[in-house]
Biopython code that builds the backbone (N, CA, C, O; Angstrom):
import numpy as np
from Bio.PDB.StructureBuilder import StructureBuilder

atoms = [
    (1, "MET", "N", (-50.472, 2.336, 13.606)),
    (1, "MET", "CA", (-49.815, 1.589, 12.552)),
    (1, "MET", "C", (-48.366, 2.077, 12.445)),
    (1, "MET", "O", (-48.129, 3.273, 12.281)),
    (2, "ALA", "N", (-47.428, 1.189, 12.534)),
    (2, "ALA", "CA", (-46.003, 1.535, 12.466)),
    (2, "ALA", "C", (-45.534, 1.527, 11.021)),
    (2, "ALA", "O", (-45.985, 0.722, 10.206)),
    (3, "VAL", "N", (-44.626, 2.433, 10.724)),
    (3, "VAL", "CA", (-44.026, 2.493, 9.393)),
    (3, "VAL", "C", (-42.582, 2.042, 9.534)),
    (3, "VAL", "O", (-41.826, 2.611, 10.322)),
    (4, "SER", "N", (-42.196, 1.020, 8.773)),
    (4, "SER", "CA", (-40.813, 0.550, 8.891)),
    (4, "SER", "C", (-39.922, 1.324, 7.937)),
    (4, "SER", "O", (-40.293, 1.608, 6.798)),
    (5, "ALA", "N", (-38.752, 1.654, 8.423)),
    (5, "ALA", "CA", (-37.772, 2.372, 7.599)),
    (5, "ALA", "C", (-36.985, 1.359, 6.783)),
    (5, "ALA", "O", (-36.732, 0.243, 7.235)),
    (6, "PHE", "N", (-36.604, 1.754, 5.588)),
    (6, "PHE", "CA", (-35.792, 0.882, 4.769)),
    (6, "PHE", "C", (-34.355, 0.931, 5.267)),
    (6, "PHE", "O", (-33.787, 2.007, 5.455)),
    (7, "ALA", "N", (-33.782, -0.228, 5.476)),
    (7, "ALA", "CA", (-32.394, -0.292, 5.947)),
    (7, "ALA", "C", (-31.449, -0.016, 4.790)),
    (7, "ALA", "O", (-31.731, -0.354, 3.641)),
    (8, "ALA", "N", (-30.334, 0.597, 5.112)),
    (8, "ALA", "CA", (-29.301, 0.865, 4.116)),
    (8, "ALA", "C", (-28.745, -0.455, 3.600)),
    (8, "ALA", "O", (-28.767, -1.461, 4.308)),
    (9, "ASP", "N", (-28.248, -0.452, 2.370)),
    (9, "ASP", "CA", (-27.643, -1.645, 1.787)),
    (9, "ASP", "C", (-26.182, -1.716, 2.228)),
    (9, "ASP", "O", (-25.301, -1.151, 1.580)),
    (10, "VAL", "N", (-25.935, -2.412, 3.330)),
    (10, "VAL", "CA", (-24.579, -2.490, 3.873)),
    (10, "VAL", "C", (-23.908, -3.826, 3.579)),
    (10, "VAL", "O", (-22.715, -3.983, 3.838)),
    (11, "ASP", "N", (-24.649, -4.786, 3.047)),
    (11, "ASP", "CA", (-24.069, -6.106, 2.788)),
    (11, "ASP", "C", (-22.841, -6.010, 1.897)),
    (11, "ASP", "O", (-22.848, -5.316, 0.880)),
    (12, "GLY", "N", (-21.788, -6.715, 2.293)),
    (12, "GLY", "CA", (-20.599, -6.794, 1.461)),
    (12, "GLY", "C", (-19.356, -6.256, 2.131)),
    (12, "GLY", "O", (-19.321, -6.008, 3.336)),
    (13, "LYS", "N", (-18.329, -6.084, 1.301)),
    (13, "LYS", "CA", (-17.015, -5.656, 1.755)),
    (13, "LYS", "C", (-16.871, -4.144, 1.610)),
    (13, "LYS", "O", (-17.219, -3.576, 0.574)),
    (14, "TRP", "N", (-16.348, -3.490, 2.666)),
    (14, "TRP", "CA", (-16.129, -2.048, 2.705)),
    (14, "TRP", "C", (-14.672, -1.795, 3.078)),
    (14, "TRP", "O", (-14.161, -2.406, 4.017)),
    (15, "THR", "N", (-13.996, -0.901, 2.354)),
    (15, "THR", "CA", (-12.584, -0.641, 2.621)),
    (15, "THR", "C", (-12.306, 0.851, 2.743)),
    (15, "THR", "O", (-13.019, 1.684, 2.184)),
    (16, "GLY", "N", (-11.255, 1.166, 3.486)),
    (16, "GLY", "CA", (-10.825, 2.542, 3.663)),
    (16, "GLY", "C", (-9.565, 2.575, 4.507)),
    (16, "GLY", "O", (-8.942, 1.540, 4.743)),
    (17, "THR", "N", (-9.187, 3.768, 4.964)),
    (17, "THR", "CA", (-8.010, 3.919, 5.819)),
    (17, "THR", "C", (-8.291, 4.915, 6.927)),
    (17, "THR", "O", (-9.110, 5.823, 6.778)),
    (18, "ILE", "N", (-7.595, 4.730, 8.044)),
    (18, "ILE", "CA", (-7.605, 5.694, 9.136)),
    (18, "ILE", "C", (-6.238, 6.358, 9.126)),
    (18, "ILE", "O", (-5.215, 5.673, 9.167)),
    (19, "ALA", "N", (-6.210, 7.686, 9.071)),
    (19, "ALA", "CA", (-4.952, 8.431, 9.114)),
    (19, "ALA", "C", (-4.475, 8.493, 10.560)),
    (19, "ALA", "O", (-5.224, 8.900, 11.448)),
    (20, "THR", "N", (-3.217, 8.085, 10.796)),
    (20, "THR", "CA", (-2.620, 8.142, 12.130)),
    (20, "THR", "C", (-1.288, 8.872, 12.041)),
    (20, "THR", "O", (-0.767, 9.062, 10.942)),
    (21, "PRO", "N", (-0.727, 9.283, 13.165)),
    (21, "PRO", "CA", (0.605, 9.919, 13.133)),
    (21, "PRO", "C", (1.684, 9.002, 12.548)),
    (21, "PRO", "O", (2.714, 9.472, 12.064)),
    (22, "ASN", "N", (1.435, 7.689, 12.600)),
    (22, "ASN", "CA", (2.395, 6.716, 12.060)),
    (22, "ASN", "C", (2.037, 6.258, 10.651)),
    (22, "ASN", "O", (2.544, 5.240, 10.180)),
    (23, "GLY", "N", (1.166, 7.005, 9.976)),
    (23, "GLY", "CA", (0.765, 6.652, 8.612)),
    (23, "GLY", "C", (-0.663, 6.136, 8.570)),
    (23, "GLY", "O", (-1.337, 6.024, 9.595)),
    (24, "ASP", "N", (-1.105, 5.826, 7.364)),
    (24, "ASP", "CA", (-2.473, 5.330, 7.169)),
    (24, "ASP", "C", (-2.582, 3.871, 7.590)),
    (24, "ASP", "O", (-1.690, 3.062, 7.332)),
    (25, "PHE", "N", (-3.703, 3.550, 8.250)),
    (25, "PHE", "CA", (-3.974, 2.208, 8.717)),
    (25, "PHE", "C", (-5.172, 1.670, 7.945)),
    (25, "PHE", "O", (-6.276, 2.192, 8.105)),
    (26, "PRO", "N", (-4.993, 0.630, 7.102)),
    (26, "PRO", "CA", (-6.102, 0.131, 6.286)),
    (26, "PRO", "C", (-7.201, -0.509, 7.126)),
    (26, "PRO", "O", (-6.940, -1.135, 8.153)),
    (27, "GLN", "N", (-8.422, -0.338, 6.670)),
    (27, "GLN", "CA", (-9.589, -0.918, 7.320)),
    (27, "GLN", "C", (-10.394, -1.690, 6.287)),
    (27, "GLN", "O", (-10.710, -1.153, 5.226)),
    (28, "THR", "N", (-10.728, -2.939, 6.579)),
    (28, "THR", "CA", (-11.595, -3.733, 5.720)),
    (28, "THR", "C", (-12.657, -4.391, 6.591)),
    (28, "THR", "O", (-12.347, -5.197, 7.468)),
    (29, "PHE", "N", (-13.903, -4.038, 6.339)),
    (29, "PHE", "CA", (-15.023, -4.614, 7.060)),
    (29, "PHE", "C", (-15.866, -5.436, 6.101)),
    (29, "PHE", "O", (-16.013, -5.074, 4.933)),
    (30, "ASN", "N", (-16.418, -6.538, 6.584)),
    (30, "ASN", "CA", (-17.390, -7.335, 5.859)),
    (30, "ASN", "C", (-18.674, -7.305, 6.674)),
    (30, "ASN", "O", (-18.699, -7.757, 7.819)),
    (31, "PHE", "N", (-19.749, -6.766, 6.078)),
    (31, "PHE", "CA", (-21.009, -6.606, 6.785)),
    (31, "PHE", "C", (-22.091, -7.495, 6.182)),
    (31, "PHE", "O", (-22.091, -7.796, 4.988)),
    (32, "LYS", "N", (-23.023, -7.909, 7.061)),
    (32, "LYS", "CA", (-24.201, -8.665, 6.637)),
    (32, "LYS", "C", (-25.393, -8.159, 7.436)),
    (32, "LYS", "O", (-25.401, -8.228, 8.665)),
    (33, "ALA", "N", (-26.396, -7.652, 6.732)),
    (33, "ALA", "CA", (-27.608, -7.150, 7.378)),
    (33, "ALA", "C", (-28.653, -8.259, 7.440)),
    (33, "ALA", "O", (-28.792, -9.066, 6.521)),
    (34, "ASN", "N", (-29.382, -8.272, 8.553)),
    (34, "ASN", "CA", (-30.518, -9.171, 8.715)),
    (34, "ASN", "C", (-31.590, -8.371, 9.446)),
    (34, "ASN", "O", (-31.659, -8.378, 10.675)),
    (35, "GLY", "N", (-32.427, -7.679, 8.670)),
    (35, "GLY", "CA", (-33.403, -6.770, 9.261)),
    (35, "GLY", "C", (-32.679, -5.603, 9.903)),
    (35, "GLY", "O", (-31.942, -4.879, 9.235)),
    (36, "THR", "N", (-32.889, -5.418, 11.210)),
    (36, "THR", "CA", (-32.210, -4.334, 11.926)),
    (36, "THR", "C", (-30.932, -4.810, 12.613)),
    (36, "THR", "O", (-30.279, -4.042, 13.319)),
    (37, "MET", "N", (-30.580, -6.074, 12.405)),
    (37, "MET", "CA", (-29.359, -6.633, 13.002)),
    (37, "MET", "C", (-28.214, -6.556, 11.994)),
    (37, "MET", "O", (-28.400, -6.806, 10.803)),
    (38, "LEU", "N", (-27.029, -6.205, 12.491)),
    (38, "LEU", "CA", (-25.835, -6.127, 11.659)),
    (38, "LEU", "C", (-24.799, -7.094, 12.218)),
    (38, "LEU", "O", (-24.487, -7.066, 13.409)),
    (39, "SER", "N", (-24.270, -7.949, 11.346)),
    (39, "SER", "CA", (-23.190, -8.843, 11.733)),
    (39, "SER", "C", (-22.056, -8.646, 10.743)),
    (39, "SER", "O", (-22.187, -7.899, 9.773)),
    (40, "GLY", "N", (-20.942, -9.321, 10.996)),
    (40, "GLY", "CA", (-19.815, -9.204, 10.093)),
    (40, "GLY", "C", (-18.509, -9.235, 10.851)),
    (40, "GLY", "O", (-18.426, -9.753, 11.965)),
    (41, "SER", "N", (-17.476, -8.665, 10.220)),
    (41, "SER", "CA", (-16.148, -8.729, 10.822)),
    (41, "SER", "C", (-15.248, -7.612, 10.311)),
    (41, "SER", "O", (-15.511, -6.984, 9.285)),
    (42, "LEU", "N", (-14.178, -7.390, 11.065)),
    (42, "LEU", "CA", (-13.087, -6.517, 10.673)),
    (42, "LEU", "C", (-11.922, -7.419, 10.306)),
    (42, "LEU", "O", (-11.513, -8.265, 11.101)),
    (43, "GLU", "N", (-11.384, -7.243, 9.100)),
    (43, "GLU", "CA", (-10.217, -8.014, 8.682)),
    (43, "GLU", "C", (-8.979, -7.313, 9.241)),
    (43, "GLU", "O", (-8.570, -6.266, 8.740)),
    (44, "VAL", "N", (-8.390, -7.899, 10.280)),
    (44, "VAL", "CA", (-7.237, -7.308, 10.941)),
    (44, "VAL", "C", (-5.997, -7.440, 10.053)),
    (44, "VAL", "O", (-5.197, -6.512, 9.934)),
    (45, "MET", "N", (-5.860, -8.608, 9.438)),
    (45, "MET", "CA", (-4.827, -8.867, 8.431)),
    (45, "MET", "C", (-5.367, -9.991, 7.572)),
    (45, "MET", "O", (-6.296, -10.685, 7.984)),
    (46, "PRO", "N", (-4.801, -10.192, 6.375)),
    (46, "PRO", "CA", (-5.337, -11.240, 5.512)),
    (46, "PRO", "C", (-5.462, -12.578, 6.243)),
    (46, "PRO", "O", (-4.492, -13.089, 6.803)),
    (47, "GLY", "N", (-6.671, -13.132, 6.228)),
    (47, "GLY", "CA", (-6.942, -14.414, 6.865)),
    (47, "GLY", "C", (-7.270, -14.334, 8.346)),
    (47, "GLY", "O", (-7.581, -15.353, 8.961)),
    (48, "MET", "N", (-7.205, -13.131, 8.938)),
    (48, "MET", "CA", (-7.524, -12.972, 10.362)),
    (48, "MET", "C", (-8.624, -11.938, 10.531)),
    (48, "MET", "O", (-8.420, -10.748, 10.293)),
    (49, "GLU", "N", (-9.796, -12.413, 10.947)),
    (49, "GLU", "CA", (-10.947, -11.528, 11.107)),
    (49, "GLU", "C", (-11.438, -11.535, 12.542)),
    (49, "GLU", "O", (-11.398, -12.560, 13.222)),
    (50, "VAL", "N", (-11.902, -10.376, 12.994)),
    (50, "VAL", "CA", (-12.480, -10.214, 14.321)),
    (50, "VAL", "C", (-13.964, -9.909, 14.130)),
    (50, "VAL", "O", (-14.306, -8.971, 13.409)),
    (51, "PRO", "N", (-14.858, -10.683, 14.764)),
    (51, "PRO", "CA", (-16.291, -10.443, 14.569)),
    (51, "PRO", "C", (-16.756, -9.140, 15.198)),
    (51, "PRO", "O", (-16.251, -8.717, 16.238)),
    (52, "ILE", "N", (-17.739, -8.506, 14.540)),
    (52, "ILE", "CA", (-18.375, -7.340, 15.142)),
    (52, "ILE", "C", (-19.449, -7.843, 16.106)),
    (52, "ILE", "O", (-19.994, -8.933, 15.929)),
    (53, "THR", "N", (-19.748, -7.034, 17.131)),
    (53, "THR", "CA", (-20.796, -7.366, 18.090)),
    (53, "THR", "C", (-21.714, -6.160, 18.236)),
    (53, "THR", "O", (-21.383, -5.055, 17.805)),
    (54, "ASP", "N", (-22.857, -6.385, 18.842)),
    (54, "ASP", "CA", (-23.830, -5.311, 19.120)),
    (54, "ASP", "C", (-24.220, -4.548, 17.857)),
    (54, "ASP", "O", (-24.511, -3.354, 17.928)),
    (55, "GLY", "N", (-24.231, -5.219, 16.700)),
    (55, "GLY", "CA", (-24.520, -4.554, 15.438)),
    (55, "GLY", "C", (-25.990, -4.221, 15.255)),
    (55, "GLY", "O", (-26.862, -5.070, 15.440)),
    (56, "LYS", "N", (-26.252, -2.968, 14.889)),
    (56, "LYS", "CA", (-27.627, -2.503, 14.675)),
    (56, "LYS", "C", (-27.698, -1.635, 13.423)),
    (56, "LYS", "O", (-26.744, -0.945, 13.064)),
    (57, "ILE", "N", (-28.858, -1.691, 12.771)),
    (57, "ILE", "CA", (-29.138, -0.852, 11.604)),
    (57, "ILE", "C", (-30.433, -0.102, 11.875)),
    (57, "ILE", "O", (-31.434, -0.693, 12.280)),
    (58, "ASP", "N", (-30.402, 1.200, 11.649)),
    (58, "ASP", "CA", (-31.594, 2.036, 11.801)),
    (58, "ASP", "C", (-31.630, 2.972, 10.605)),
    (58, "ASP", "O", (-31.035, 4.049, 10.635)),
    (59, "GLY", "N", (-32.328, 2.562, 9.553)),
    (59, "GLY", "CA", (-32.336, 3.350, 8.317)),
    (59, "GLY", "C", (-30.947, 3.357, 7.714)),
    (59, "GLY", "O", (-30.401, 2.298, 7.405)),
    (60, "ASN", "N", (-30.361, 4.545, 7.540)),
    (60, "ASN", "CA", (-29.007, 4.662, 6.987)),
    (60, "ASN", "C", (-27.934, 4.700, 8.073)),
    (60, "ASN", "O", (-26.751, 4.849, 7.771)),
    (61, "ASN", "N", (-28.340, 4.566, 9.326)),
    (61, "ASN", "CA", (-27.399, 4.609, 10.447)),
    (61, "ASN", "C", (-27.071, 3.197, 10.911)),
    (61, "ASN", "O", (-27.951, 2.341, 11.009)),
    (62, "ILE", "N", (-25.780, 2.963, 11.198)),
    (62, "ILE", "CA", (-25.364, 1.676, 11.737)),
    (62, "ILE", "C", (-24.543, 1.925, 13.006)),
    (62, "ILE", "O", (-23.994, 3.009, 13.202)),
    (63, "SER", "N", (-24.471, 0.913, 13.850)),
    (63, "SER", "CA", (-23.605, 0.957, 15.028)),
    (63, "SER", "C", (-23.160, -0.471, 15.325)),
    (63, "SER", "O", (-23.887, -1.432, 15.072)),
    (64, "PHE", "N", (-21.944, -0.588, 15.871)),
    (64, "PHE", "CA", (-21.404, -1.898, 16.210)),
    (64, "PHE", "C", (-20.152, -1.715, 17.059)),
    (64, "PHE", "O", (-19.663, -0.600, 17.242)),
    (65, "SER", "N", (-19.650, -2.820, 17.565)),
    (65, "SER", "CA", (-18.422, -2.828, 18.369)),
    (65, "SER", "C", (-17.487, -3.907, 17.858)),
    (65, "SER", "O", (-17.909, -4.858, 17.200)),
    (66, "ILE", "N", (-16.219, -3.745, 18.168)),
    (66, "ILE", "CA", (-15.173, -4.733, 17.890)),
    (66, "ILE", "C", (-14.359, -4.862, 19.180)),
    (66, "ILE", "O", (-14.041, -3.856, 19.814)),
    (67, "THR", "N", (-14.028, -6.074, 19.565)),
    (67, "THR", "CA", (-13.151, -6.258, 20.712)),
    (67, "THR", "C", (-11.864, -6.917, 20.236)),
    (67, "THR", "O", (-11.865, -8.058, 19.775)),
    (68, "LEU", "N", (-10.770, -6.179, 20.356)),
    (68, "LEU", "CA", (-9.448, -6.704, 20.026)),
    (68, "LEU", "C", (-8.837, -7.243, 21.314)),
    (68, "LEU", "O", (-9.094, -6.712, 22.395)),
    (69, "ASP", "N", (-8.036, -8.285, 21.203)),
    (69, "ASP", "CA", (-7.423, -8.867, 22.396)),
    (69, "ASP", "C", (-5.934, -9.040, 22.177)),
    (69, "ASP", "O", (-5.495, -9.945, 21.467)),
    (70, "PHE", "N", (-5.171, -8.165, 22.793)),
    (70, "PHE", "CA", (-3.708, -8.227, 22.737)),
    (70, "PHE", "C", (-3.187, -8.618, 24.120)),
    (70, "PHE", "O", (-2.264, -7.991, 24.640)),
    (71, "GLY", "N", (-3.783, -9.661, 24.714)),
    (71, "GLY", "CA", (-3.462, -10.044, 26.075)),
    (71, "GLY", "C", (-4.453, -9.464, 27.065)),
    (71, "GLY", "O", (-4.601, -9.969, 28.178)),
    (72, "MET", "N", (-5.137, -8.396, 26.653)),
    (72, "MET", "CA", (-6.196, -7.769, 27.435)),
    (72, "MET", "C", (-7.235, -7.246, 26.442)),
    (72, "MET", "O", (-6.874, -6.577, 25.474)),
    (73, "PRO", "N", (-8.517, -7.541, 26.665)),
    (73, "PRO", "CA", (-9.546, -7.079, 25.726)),
    (73, "PRO", "C", (-9.591, -5.554, 25.628)),
    (73, "PRO", "O", (-9.475, -4.847, 26.629)),
    (74, "PHE", "N", (-9.761, -5.062, 24.392)),
    (74, "PHE", "CA", (-9.839, -3.632, 24.106)),
    (74, "PHE", "C", (-11.022, -3.424, 23.170)),
    (74, "PHE", "O", (-10.990, -3.870, 22.023)),
    (75, "LYS", "N", (-12.072, -2.748, 23.652)),
    (75, "LYS", "CA", (-13.303, -2.572, 22.883)),
    (75, "LYS", "C", (-13.306, -1.248, 22.133)),
    (75, "LYS", "O", (-13.013, -0.197, 22.703)),
    (76, "LEU", "N", (-13.639, -1.312, 20.851)),
    (76, "LEU", "CA", (-13.815, -0.130, 20.014)),
    (76, "LEU", "C", (-15.280, -0.073, 19.622)),
    (76, "LEU", "O", (-15.869, -1.092, 19.262)),
    (77, "THR", "N", (-15.875, 1.118, 19.689)),
    (77, "THR", "CA", (-17.267, 1.287, 19.289)),
    (77, "THR", "C", (-17.327, 2.174, 18.054)),
    (77, "THR", "O", (-16.535, 3.104, 17.898)),
    (78, "TYR", "N", (-18.276, 1.873, 17.184)),
    (78, "TYR", "CA", (-18.407, 2.571, 15.912)),
    (78, "TYR", "C", (-19.851, 2.973, 15.669)),
    (78, "TYR", "O", (-20.779, 2.263, 16.055)),
    (79, "THR", "N", (-20.033, 4.131, 15.018)),
    (79, "THR", "CA", (-21.318, 4.525, 14.446)),
    (79, "THR", "C", (-21.024, 4.982, 13.020)),
    (79, "THR", "O", (-19.926, 5.458, 12.729)),
    (80, "GLY", "N", (-21.986, 4.839, 12.152)),
    (80, "GLY", "CA", (-21.757, 5.252, 10.774)),
    (80, "GLY", "C", (-23.041, 5.610, 10.068)),
    (80, "GLY", "O", (-24.136, 5.239, 10.492)),
    (81, "VAL", "N", (-22.883, 6.343, 8.975)),
    (81, "VAL", "CA", (-24.008, 6.735, 8.132)),
    (81, "VAL", "C", (-23.686, 6.309, 6.702)),
    (81, "VAL", "O", (-22.666, 6.700, 6.136)),
    (82, "VAL", "N", (-24.577, 5.501, 6.132)),
    (82, "VAL", "CA", (-24.411, 5.012, 4.768)),
    (82, "VAL", "C", (-25.070, 5.981, 3.795)),
    (82, "VAL", "O", (-26.218, 6.386, 3.981)),
    (83, "ALA", "N", (-24.322, 6.348, 2.752)),
    (83, "ALA", "CA", (-24.845, 7.186, 1.669)),
    (83, "ALA", "C", (-24.374, 6.559, 0.366)),
    (83, "ALA", "O", (-23.263, 6.823, -0.094)),
    (84, "GLY", "N", (-25.224, 5.728, -0.226)),
    (84, "GLY", "CA", (-24.846, 5.028, -1.454)),
    (84, "GLY", "C", (-23.727, 4.044, -1.189)),
    (84, "GLY", "O", (-23.863, 3.142, -0.363)),
    (85, "ASN", "N", (-22.603, 4.222, -1.902)),
    (85, "ASN", "CA", (-21.446, 3.331, -1.748)),
    (85, "ASN", "C", (-20.401, 3.903, -0.800)),
    (85, "ASN", "O", (-19.240, 3.495, -0.832)),
    (86, "GLU", "N", (-20.812, 4.854, 0.051)),
    (86, "GLU", "CA", (-19.893, 5.465, 0.993)),
    (86, "GLU", "C", (-20.456, 5.327, 2.408)),
    (86, "GLU", "O", (-21.660, 5.459, 2.627)),
    (87, "LEU", "N", (-19.561, 5.059, 3.361)),
    (87, "LEU", "CA", (-19.943, 4.907, 4.751)),
    (87, "LEU", "C", (-19.027, 5.785, 5.595)),
    (87, "LEU", "O", (-17.833, 5.510, 5.722)),
    (88, "LYS", "N", (-19.593, 6.839, 6.169)),
    (88, "LYS", "CA", (-18.819, 7.736, 7.045)),
    (88, "LYS", "C", (-18.912, 7.181, 8.462)),
    (88, "LYS", "O", (-20.004, 7.014, 9.006)),
    (89, "VAL", "N", (-17.748, 6.898, 9.050)),
    (89, "VAL", "CA", (-17.680, 6.202, 10.328)),
    (89, "VAL", "C", (-17.029, 7.088, 11.388)),
    (89, "VAL", "O", (-16.044, 7.779, 11.127)),
    (90, "LYS", "N", (-17.606, 7.050, 12.590)),
    (90, "LYS", "CA", (-17.004, 7.669, 13.772)),
    (90, "LYS", "C", (-16.770, 6.537, 14.757)),
    (90, "LYS", "O", (-17.634, 5.684, 14.961)),
    (91, "GLY", "N", (-15.597, 6.540, 15.361)),
    (91, "GLY", "CA", (-15.277, 5.498, 16.314)),
    (91, "GLY", "C", (-14.737, 6.059, 17.608)),
    (91, "GLY", "O", (-14.374, 7.231, 17.702)),
    (92, "ASP", "N", (-14.692, 5.185, 18.609)),
    (92, "ASP", "CA", (-14.129, 5.554, 19.894)),
    (92, "ASP", "C", (-13.263, 4.400, 20.385)),
    (92, "ASP", "O", (-13.718, 3.260, 20.480)),
    (93, "ALA", "N", (-12.011, 4.716, 20.693)),
    (93, "ALA", "CA", (-11.064, 3.728, 21.205)),
    (93, "ALA", "C", (-10.611, 4.185, 22.581)),
    (93, "ALA", "O", (-9.660, 4.958, 22.703)),
    (94, "GLY", "N", (-11.286, 3.712, 23.607)),
    (94, "GLY", "CA", (-10.913, 4.074, 24.966)),
    (94, "GLY", "C", (-10.962, 5.562, 25.248)),
    (94, "GLY", "O", (-10.092, 6.088, 25.942)),
    (95, "GLY", "N", (-11.966, 6.251, 24.723)),
    (95, "GLY", "CA", (-12.111, 7.685, 24.941)),
    (95, "GLY", "C", (-11.406, 8.545, 23.903)),
    (95, "GLY", "O", (-11.466, 9.773, 23.969)),
    (96, "MET", "N", (-10.738, 7.908, 22.947)),
    (96, "MET", "CA", (-10.069, 8.656, 21.871)),
    (96, "MET", "C", (-10.901, 8.519, 20.594)),
    (96, "MET", "O", (-10.936, 7.445, 19.993)),
    (97, "PRO", "N", (-11.573, 9.600, 20.174)),
    (97, "PRO", "CA", (-12.408, 9.532, 18.979)),
    (97, "PRO", "C", (-11.570, 9.542, 17.701)),
    (97, "PRO", "O", (-10.471, 10.094, 17.656)),
    (98, "PHE", "N", (-12.126, 8.914, 16.667)),
    (98, "PHE", "CA", (-11.510, 8.917, 15.354)),
    (98, "PHE", "C", (-12.606, 8.833, 14.294)),
    (98, "PHE", "O", (-13.721, 8.393, 14.575)),
    (99, "GLU", "N", (-12.279, 9.260, 13.077)),
    (99, "GLU", "CA", (-13.235, 9.232, 11.963)),
    (99, "GLU", "C", (-12.524, 8.746, 10.712)),
    (99, "GLU", "O", (-11.325, 8.961, 10.531)),
    (100, "PHE", "N", (-13.297, 8.079, 9.847)),
    (100, "PHE", "CA", (-12.788, 7.639, 8.559)),
    (100, "PHE", "C", (-13.955, 7.348, 7.631)),
    (100, "PHE", "O", (-15.104, 7.280, 8.067)),
    (101, "THR", "N", (-13.659, 7.178, 6.364)),
    (101, "THR", "CA", (-14.683, 6.878, 5.373)),
    (101, "THR", "C", (-14.353, 5.556, 4.697)),
    (101, "THR", "O", (-13.205, 5.302, 4.331)),
    (102, "LEU", "N", (-15.359, 4.725, 4.538)),
    (102, "LEU", "CA", (-15.232, 3.454, 3.836)),
    (102, "LEU", "C", (-15.971, 3.536, 2.507)),
    (102, "LEU", "O", (-16.969, 4.246, 2.388)),
    (103, "LYS", "N", (-15.486, 2.818, 1.525)),
    (103, "LYS", "CA", (-16.154, 2.689, 0.224)),
    (103, "LYS", "C", (-16.525, 1.231, 0.026)),
    (103, "LYS", "O", (-15.774, 0.333, 0.407)),
    (104, "LYS", "N", (-17.680, 1.001, -0.569)),
    (104, "LYS", "CA", (-18.112, -0.364, -0.839)),
    (104, "LYS", "C", (-17.251, -0.927, -1.968)),
    (104, "LYS", "O", (-17.103, -0.316, -3.026)),
    (105, "ALA", "N", (-16.691, -2.101, -1.715)),
    (105, "ALA", "CA", (-15.796, -2.729, -2.708)),
    (105, "ALA", "C", (-16.601, -3.408, -3.803)),
    (105, "ALA", "O", (-16.025, -3.988, -4.723)),
]
sb = StructureBuilder()
sb.init_structure("model")
sb.init_model(0)
sb.init_chain("A")
sb.init_seg("    ")
for serial, (resi, resn, name, xyz) in enumerate(atoms, 1):
    if name == "N":
        sb.init_residue(resn, " ", resi, " ")
    sb.init_atom(name, np.array(xyz, "f"), 0.0, 1.0, " ", f" {name:<3s}", serial, name[0])
structure = sb.get_structure()
């Protein structure tokens, strides 16, 4: 008999910033859970959203990818852990790791 884990409540808008040498870079994600599947988007700028792909939910853990296209596709991968209204995220951009925290809006 299998026991199903309760998925984290990730539905909705999540905001935060990534600290870079050129200043803070705002991040706004919109997530939608459907069982163990995660969909949604990254708001690149107001009115411009990039869909997430490969979205998965496993309890309080999530993972997904974003592909940005500036003339050549550039894939970013993310993993995160949800704790209440906070989401701690680790990402990888072409072998360069980064971390940030999102808060549920």
